[in-house]
N, CA, C and O atoms as CSV, one atom per row, in Angstrom:
chain,resi,resn,atom,element,x,y,z
A,1,GLY,N,N,36.300,-44.503,-46.496
A,1,GLY,CA,C,36.035,-45.336,-47.746
A,1,GLY,C,C,35.408,-44.577,-48.901
A,1,GLY,O,O,35.069,-43.411,-48.696
A,2,VAL,N,N,35.229,-45.100,-50.046
A,2,VAL,CA,C,34.822,-44.374,-51.238
A,2,VAL,C,C,33.430,-43.780,-51.289
A,2,VAL,O,O,32.662,-44.432,-50.582
A,3,PHE,N,N,32.873,-42.783,-51.880
A,3,PHE,CA,C,31.674,-42.092,-51.664
A,3,PHE,C,C,31.540,-41.460,-53.123
A,3,PHE,O,O,32.501,-41.081,-53.792
A,4,PHE,N,N,30.354,-41.409,-53.470
A,4,PHE,CA,C,30.037,-40.528,-54.469
A,4,PHE,C,C,29.197,-39.391,-54.535
A,4,PHE,O,O,28.189,-39.364,-53.828
A,5,LYS,N,N,29.470,-38.459,-55.281
A,5,LYS,CA,C,28.720,-37.324,-55.487
A,5,LYS,C,C,28.478,-36.921,-56.930
A,5,LYS,O,O,29.157,-37.345,-57.866
A,6,VAL,N,N,27.433,-36.049,-57.052
A,6,VAL,CA,C,27.328,-35.546,-58.508
A,6,VAL,C,C,27.910,-34.041,-58.679
A,6,VAL,O,O,27.571,-33.165,-57.883
A,7,GLN,N,N,28.755,-33.793,-59.697
A,7,GLN,CA,C,29.201,-32.543,-59.794
A,7,GLN,C,C,28.040,-31.731,-60.849
A,7,GLN,O,O,27.477,-32.118,-61.873
A,8,ILE,N,N,27.983,-30.559,-60.157
A,8,ILE,CA,C,26.889,-30.006,-61.094
A,8,ILE,C,C,27.562,-28.455,-61.691
A,8,ILE,O,O,27.002,-27.872,-62.620
A,9,ALA,N,N,28.669,-27.961,-61.108
A,9,ALA,CA,C,29.047,-26.837,-61.846
A,9,ALA,C,C,30.461,-26.476,-61.396
A,9,ALA,O,O,30.887,-27.017,-60.376
A,10,THR,N,N,31.049,-25.810,-61.910
A,10,THR,CA,C,32.248,-25.259,-61.709
A,10,THR,C,C,32.248,-23.682,-61.844
A,10,THR,O,O,31.452,-23.052,-62.540
A,11,SER,N,N,33.261,-23.139,-61.073
A,11,SER,CA,C,33.283,-21.606,-61.199
A,11,SER,C,C,34.547,-21.276,-60.601
A,11,SER,O,O,35.120,-22.004,-59.791
A,12,SER,N,N,35.050,-19.966,-61.086
A,12,SER,CA,C,36.490,-19.298,-60.733
A,12,SER,C,C,36.165,-18.426,-59.384
A,12,SER,O,O,37.043,-18.033,-58.616
A,13,THR,N,N,34.836,-18.198,-59.226
A,13,THR,CA,C,34.670,-17.346,-57.925
A,13,THR,C,C,33.961,-18.428,-56.793
A,13,THR,O,O,33.762,-19.604,-57.097
A,14,GLN,N,N,33.698,-18.010,-55.790
A,14,GLN,CA,C,32.987,-18.975,-54.886
A,14,GLN,C,C,31.426,-18.353,-54.798
A,14,GLN,O,O,31.120,-17.170,-54.645
A,15,ILE,N,N,30.582,-19.446,-54.932
A,15,ILE,CA,C,29.107,-19.079,-54.751
A,15,ILE,C,C,28.674,-19.710,-53.490
A,15,ILE,O,O,28.983,-20.817,-53.048
A,16,GLU,N,N,27.878,-18.775,-52.973
A,16,GLU,CA,C,27.301,-19.356,-51.809
A,16,GLU,C,C,26.575,-20.887,-52.008
A,16,GLU,O,O,26.093,-21.097,-53.121
A,17,THR,N,N,26.506,-21.602,-51.332
A,17,THR,CA,C,25.784,-23.037,-51.479
A,17,THR,C,C,24.239,-23.200,-50.996
A,17,THR,O,O,23.716,-24.129,-50.380
A,18,THR,N,N,23.646,-21.897,-51.517
A,18,THR,CA,C,22.103,-21.980,-50.869
A,18,THR,C,C,21.245,-22.487,-51.964
A,18,THR,O,O,21.716,-22.574,-53.098
A,19,PRO,N,N,20.020,-22.830,-51.714
A,19,PRO,CA,C,19.309,-23.494,-52.846
A,19,PRO,C,C,19.022,-22.410,-53.615
A,19,PRO,O,O,19.039,-22.699,-54.811
A,20,GLU,N,N,18.719,-21.075,-53.345
A,20,GLU,CA,C,18.454,-20.340,-54.325
A,20,GLU,C,C,19.340,-20.166,-55.439
A,20,GLU,O,O,18.922,-19.775,-56.529
A,21,ASN,N,N,20.737,-20.483,-55.183
A,21,ASN,CA,C,21.942,-20.390,-56.124
A,21,ASN,C,C,22.018,-21.649,-56.792
A,21,ASN,O,O,22.974,-21.654,-57.566
A,22,PHE,N,N,21.382,-22.707,-56.788
A,22,PHE,CA,C,21.402,-23.731,-57.420
A,22,PHE,C,C,20.095,-24.237,-57.661
A,22,PHE,O,O,19.613,-25.207,-57.077
A,23,LYS,N,N,19.558,-23.583,-58.500
A,23,LYS,CA,C,17.980,-23.983,-59.168
A,23,LYS,C,C,17.389,-24.875,-58.102
A,23,LYS,O,O,16.928,-25.917,-58.568
A,24,GLY,N,N,17.274,-24.728,-56.692
A,24,GLY,CA,C,16.481,-25.171,-55.752
A,24,GLY,C,C,16.978,-26.755,-54.813
A,24,GLY,O,O,16.463,-27.487,-53.967
A,25,LEU,N,N,18.099,-26.694,-55.480
A,25,LEU,CA,C,18.810,-28.178,-54.947
A,25,LEU,C,C,19.304,-27.893,-53.505
A,25,LEU,O,O,19.948,-26.883,-53.221
A,26,ASN,N,N,19.005,-28.717,-52.740
A,26,ASN,CA,C,19.182,-28.718,-51.366
A,26,ASN,C,C,20.656,-29.457,-50.988
A,26,ASN,O,O,20.886,-30.569,-51.464
A,27,GLY,N,N,21.544,-28.861,-50.201
A,27,GLY,CA,C,22.834,-29.784,-49.829
A,27,GLY,C,C,23.905,-29.635,-50.703
A,27,GLY,O,O,24.813,-30.445,-50.511
A,28,VAL,N,N,24.065,-28.848,-51.594
A,28,VAL,CA,C,24.926,-28.420,-52.348
A,28,VAL,C,C,26.353,-28.069,-51.606
A,28,VAL,O,O,26.427,-27.235,-50.704
A,29,GLU,N,N,27.471,-28.816,-52.103
A,29,GLU,CA,C,28.750,-28.471,-50.992
A,29,GLU,C,C,29.756,-28.008,-52.397
A,29,GLU,O,O,29.616,-28.186,-53.607
A,30,VAL,N,N,30.748,-27.377,-51.611
A,30,VAL,CA,C,31.990,-26.783,-52.315
A,30,VAL,C,C,33.521,-27.282,-52.236
A,30,VAL,O,O,34.125,-27.107,-51.178
A,31,TYR,N,N,33.969,-27.709,-52.994
A,31,TYR,CA,C,35.474,-27.841,-52.836
A,31,TYR,C,C,36.621,-27.281,-53.907
A,31,TYR,O,O,36.620,-27.520,-55.115
A,32,LEU,N,N,37.297,-26.726,-53.407
A,32,LEU,CA,C,38.444,-26.261,-54.334
A,32,LEU,C,C,39.356,-26.884,-55.233
A,32,LEU,O,O,40.342,-27.112,-54.533
A,33,SER,N,N,39.576,-27.269,-56.333
A,33,SER,CA,C,40.472,-28.010,-56.889
A,33,SER,C,C,41.203,-27.047,-57.853
A,33,SER,O,O,40.593,-26.550,-58.800
A,34,GLY,N,N,42.585,-26.765,-57.603
A,34,GLY,CA,C,43.373,-25.982,-58.074
A,34,GLY,C,C,43.071,-24.132,-57.907
A,34,GLY,O,O,43.314,-23.470,-56.898
A,35,LYS,N,N,42.592,-23.710,-58.982
A,35,LYS,CA,C,42.005,-22.372,-58.777
A,35,LYS,C,C,40.597,-22.284,-59.118
A,35,LYS,O,O,40.028,-21.213,-59.330
A,36,PHE,N,N,39.928,-23.660,-59.178
A,36,PHE,CA,C,38.487,-23.498,-59.531
A,36,PHE,C,C,37.670,-24.078,-58.308
A,36,PHE,O,O,38.271,-24.748,-57.468
A,37,TYR,N,N,36.397,-23.851,-58.194
A,37,TYR,CA,C,35.480,-23.829,-57.257
A,37,TYR,C,C,34.442,-25.122,-57.749
A,37,TYR,O,O,33.707,-24.879,-58.707
A,38,LYS,N,N,34.376,-26.351,-57.178
A,38,LYS,CA,C,33.535,-27.271,-57.764
A,38,LYS,C,C,32.451,-27.577,-56.998
A,38,LYS,O,O,32.571,-27.709,-55.780
A,39,TYR,N,N,31.273,-27.722,-57.629
A,39,TYR,CA,C,30.031,-27.680,-56.763
A,39,TYR,C,C,29.479,-29.043,-57.042
A,39,TYR,O,O,29.488,-29.551,-58.163
A,40,THR,N,N,28.978,-29.634,-55.920
A,40,THR,CA,C,28.633,-31.197,-56.071
A,40,THR,C,C,27.192,-31.112,-55.127
A,40,THR,O,O,26.958,-30.247,-54.282
A,41,TYR,N,N,26.353,-32.186,-55.491
A,41,TYR,CA,C,25.076,-32.559,-55.016
A,41,TYR,C,C,25.033,-33.896,-54.842
A,41,TYR,O,O,25.359,-34.819,-55.590
A,42,GLY,N,N,24.466,-33.867,-53.453
A,42,GLY,CA,C,24.266,-35.441,-53.213
A,42,GLY,C,C,25.482,-36.073,-52.467
A,42,GLY,O,O,26.512,-35.406,-52.571
A,43,ILE,N,N,25.563,-37.041,-51.851
A,43,ILE,CA,C,26.722,-37.805,-51.327
A,43,ILE,C,C,25.905,-39.499,-50.723
A,43,ILE,O,O,24.847,-39.741,-50.142
A,44,CYS,N,N,26.916,-40.271,-51.174
A,44,CYS,CA,C,26.338,-41.525,-50.990
A,44,CYS,C,C,27.431,-42.915,-50.977
A,44,CYS,O,O,28.377,-42.503,-51.648
A,45,ARG,N,N,27.636,-43.803,-50.709
A,45,ARG,CA,C,28.473,-44.734,-50.802
A,45,ARG,C,C,27.930,-45.857,-51.952
A,45,ARG,O,O,28.628,-46.839,-52.207
A,46,ASP,N,N,26.832,-45.668,-52.520
A,46,ASP,CA,C,26.548,-46.691,-53.702
A,46,ASP,C,C,26.399,-45.759,-54.986
A,46,ASP,O,O,25.671,-44.766,-55.005
A,47,LYS,N,N,27.165,-46.190,-56.045
A,47,LYS,CA,C,27.105,-45.513,-57.159
A,47,LYS,C,C,25.627,-45.593,-57.909
A,47,LYS,O,O,25.296,-44.778,-58.769
A,48,SER,N,N,24.807,-46.658,-57.478
A,48,SER,CA,C,23.318,-46.828,-58.041
A,48,SER,C,C,22.781,-45.292,-57.524
A,48,SER,O,O,22.416,-44.359,-58.240
A,49,LYS,N,N,22.846,-45.339,-56.286
A,49,LYS,CA,C,22.096,-44.308,-55.621
A,49,LYS,C,C,22.794,-42.872,-55.848
A,49,LYS,O,O,22.241,-41.818,-55.534
A,50,ALA,N,N,24.072,-42.956,-56.432
A,50,ALA,CA,C,24.176,-41.743,-56.702
A,50,ALA,C,C,23.317,-41.396,-58.067
A,50,ALA,O,O,22.770,-40.300,-58.185
A,51,ALA,N,N,23.254,-42.235,-58.911
A,51,ALA,CA,C,22.346,-42.101,-60.153
A,51,ALA,C,C,21.329,-41.452,-60.004
A,51,ALA,O,O,20.913,-40.915,-61.031
A,52,VAL,N,N,20.500,-41.223,-58.679
A,52,VAL,CA,C,19.322,-40.966,-58.368
A,52,VAL,C,C,19.665,-39.351,-58.109
A,52,VAL,O,O,18.846,-38.522,-58.506
A,53,PHE,N,N,20.539,-39.038,-57.628
A,53,PHE,CA,C,21.086,-37.626,-57.570
A,53,PHE,C,C,21.393,-36.844,-58.788
A,53,PHE,O,O,21.037,-35.710,-59.108
A,54,LEU,N,N,22.151,-37.730,-59.405
A,54,LEU,CA,C,22.190,-37.299,-60.811
A,54,LEU,C,C,21.100,-36.928,-61.788
A,54,LEU,O,O,21.171,-35.999,-62.594
A,55,ASN,N,N,20.021,-37.808,-61.619
A,55,ASN,CA,C,18.864,-37.574,-62.164
A,55,ASN,C,C,18.118,-36.235,-61.621
A,55,ASN,O,O,17.482,-35.499,-62.376
A,56,GLU,N,N,18.226,-36.066,-60.615
A,56,GLU,CA,C,17.553,-35.114,-60.043
A,56,GLU,C,C,18.038,-33.475,-60.111
A,56,GLU,O,O,17.371,-32.441,-60.070
A,57,ALA,N,N,19.766,-33.758,-60.255
A,57,ALA,CA,C,20.471,-32.533,-60.903
A,57,ALA,C,C,19.933,-32.136,-62.023
A,57,ALA,O,O,19.479,-30.999,-62.146
A,58,LYS,N,N,19.915,-33.250,-63.215
A,58,LYS,CA,C,19.694,-33.141,-64.598
A,58,LYS,C,C,18.365,-32.460,-64.813
A,58,LYS,O,O,18.141,-31.736,-65.783
A,59,GLN,N,N,17.422,-32.750,-63.777
A,59,GLN,CA,C,16.068,-32.401,-63.929
A,59,GLN,C,C,15.794,-30.986,-63.319
A,59,GLN,O,O,14.760,-30.348,-63.520
A,60,ALA,N,N,16.814,-30.587,-62.574
A,60,ALA,CA,C,16.933,-28.906,-62.181
A,60,ALA,C,C,17.669,-28.367,-63.130
A,60,ALA,O,O,18.005,-27.211,-62.872
A,61,GLY,N,N,18.073,-28.822,-64.224
A,61,GLY,CA,C,18.767,-27.932,-65.350
A,61,GLY,C,C,20.068,-28.093,-65.328
A,61,GLY,O,O,20.624,-27.274,-66.060
A,62,TYR,N,N,20.897,-28.923,-64.706
A,62,TYR,CA,C,22.107,-29.352,-64.765
A,62,TYR,C,C,22.660,-30.477,-65.988
A,62,TYR,O,O,23.295,-31.481,-65.665
A,63,ASP,N,N,22.443,-30.270,-66.913
A,63,ASP,CA,C,22.554,-30.890,-67.963
A,63,ASP,C,C,23.890,-32.047,-68.387
A,63,ASP,O,O,23.939,-33.225,-68.741
A,64,SER,N,N,24.749,-31.100,-68.155
A,64,SER,CA,C,26.196,-31.486,-67.815
A,64,SER,C,C,27.061,-32.063,-66.480
A,64,SER,O,O,28.282,-32.165,-66.365
A,65,ALA,N,N,26.026,-32.394,-65.542
A,65,ALA,CA,C,26.186,-32.834,-64.295
A,65,ALA,C,C,26.612,-34.421,-64.738
A,65,ALA,O,O,26.239,-35.094,-65.699
A,66,PHE,N,N,27.533,-34.724,-63.653
A,66,PHE,CA,C,28.351,-36.282,-63.525
A,66,PHE,C,C,28.656,-36.770,-62.242
A,66,PHE,O,O,28.973,-36.041,-61.302
A,67,ILE,N,N,28.560,-38.059,-62.187
A,67,ILE,CA,C,29.082,-38.576,-60.925
A,67,ILE,C,C,30.497,-38.587,-60.986
A,67,ILE,O,O,31.120,-38.903,-62.000
A,68,VAL,N,N,31.254,-38.084,-59.407
A,68,VAL,CA,C,32.596,-38.387,-59.221
A,68,VAL,C,C,32.764,-38.804,-58.022
A,68,VAL,O,O,32.073,-38.350,-57.109
A,69,SER,N,N,33.784,-39.812,-57.799
A,69,SER,CA,C,34.019,-40.584,-56.663
A,69,SER,C,C,34.966,-39.699,-55.685
A,69,SER,O,O,35.544,-38.662,-56.012
A,70,PHE,N,N,35.000,-40.318,-54.443
A,70,PHE,CA,C,36.031,-39.493,-53.511
A,70,PHE,C,C,36.544,-40.414,-52.652
A,70,PHE,O,O,35.959,-41.495,-52.586
A,71,GLU,N,N,37.667,-40.196,-51.866
A,71,GLU,CA,C,38.164,-41.386,-50.794
A,71,GLU,C,C,38.783,-40.529,-49.898
A,71,GLU,O,O,39.715,-39.848,-50.326
A,72,ASN,N,N,38.423,-40.422,-48.656
A,72,ASN,CA,C,39.143,-39.577,-47.637
A,72,ASN,C,C,39.137,-38.066,-47.922
A,72,ASN,O,O,40.171,-37.432,-47.713
A,73,GLY,N,N,38.068,-37.469,-48.374
A,73,GLY,CA,C,37.754,-36.376,-49.036
A,73,GLY,C,C,38.479,-35.953,-50.222
A,73,GLY,O,O,38.358,-34.750,-50.452
A,74,LYS,N,N,39.242,-36.647,-51.089
A,74,LYS,CA,C,39.995,-36.319,-52.202
A,74,LYS,C,C,39.287,-36.838,-53.362
A,74,LYS,O,O,38.708,-37.922,-53.294
A,75,ARG,N,N,39.293,-36.193,-54.339
A,75,ARG,CA,C,38.453,-36.707,-55.547
A,75,ARG,C,C,39.605,-37.946,-56.396
A,75,ARG,O,O,40.738,-37.798,-56.854
A,76,LEU,N,N,38.722,-39.105,-56.327
A,76,LEU,CA,C,39.813,-39.939,-56.810
A,76,LEU,C,C,39.921,-40.320,-58.383
A,76,LEU,O,O,40.971,-40.871,-58.716
A,77,ASN,N,N,39.061,-40.112,-59.267
A,77,ASN,CA,C,39.324,-40.127,-60.499
A,77,ASN,C,C,38.805,-38.987,-61.640
A,77,ASN,O,O,37.613,-38.688,-61.695
A,78,TRP,N,N,39.558,-38.529,-62.321
A,78,TRP,CA,C,39.262,-37.432,-62.806
A,78,TRP,C,C,38.472,-37.864,-64.232
A,78,TRP,O,O,38.070,-37.026,-65.039
A,79,GLU,N,N,38.352,-39.022,-64.365
A,79,GLU,CA,C,37.272,-39.605,-65.651
A,79,GLU,C,C,35.926,-39.101,-65.134
A,79,GLU,O,O,35.774,-38.700,-63.981
A,80,LYS,N,N,35.006,-39.143,-66.009
A,80,LYS,CA,C,33.266,-38.954,-65.533
A,80,LYS,C,C,32.872,-40.414,-65.591
A,80,LYS,O,O,33.164,-41.174,-66.514
A,81,LEU,N,N,32.256,-40.692,-64.628
A,81,LEU,CA,C,31.811,-42.173,-64.150
A,81,LEU,C,C,30.502,-42.298,-64.814
A,81,LEU,O,O,29.838,-43.325,-64.680
């Protein structure tokens, strides 16, 4: 099914997903998209709950964070939700 995550960062080199590397956020995940590593925070099935993760990411200093949708492990929509 469809689920939502908050994208917080993109990098051309892989970064270890420890809280120390992501302003204290726990549970950061990474996936490869083309030549770039995309870092996401939180995972849920409800977009309104994803908004809570988005708020946490922004409070941690990720001002350009946004919600993205996935299905079967693949990002669905390349527009910011």
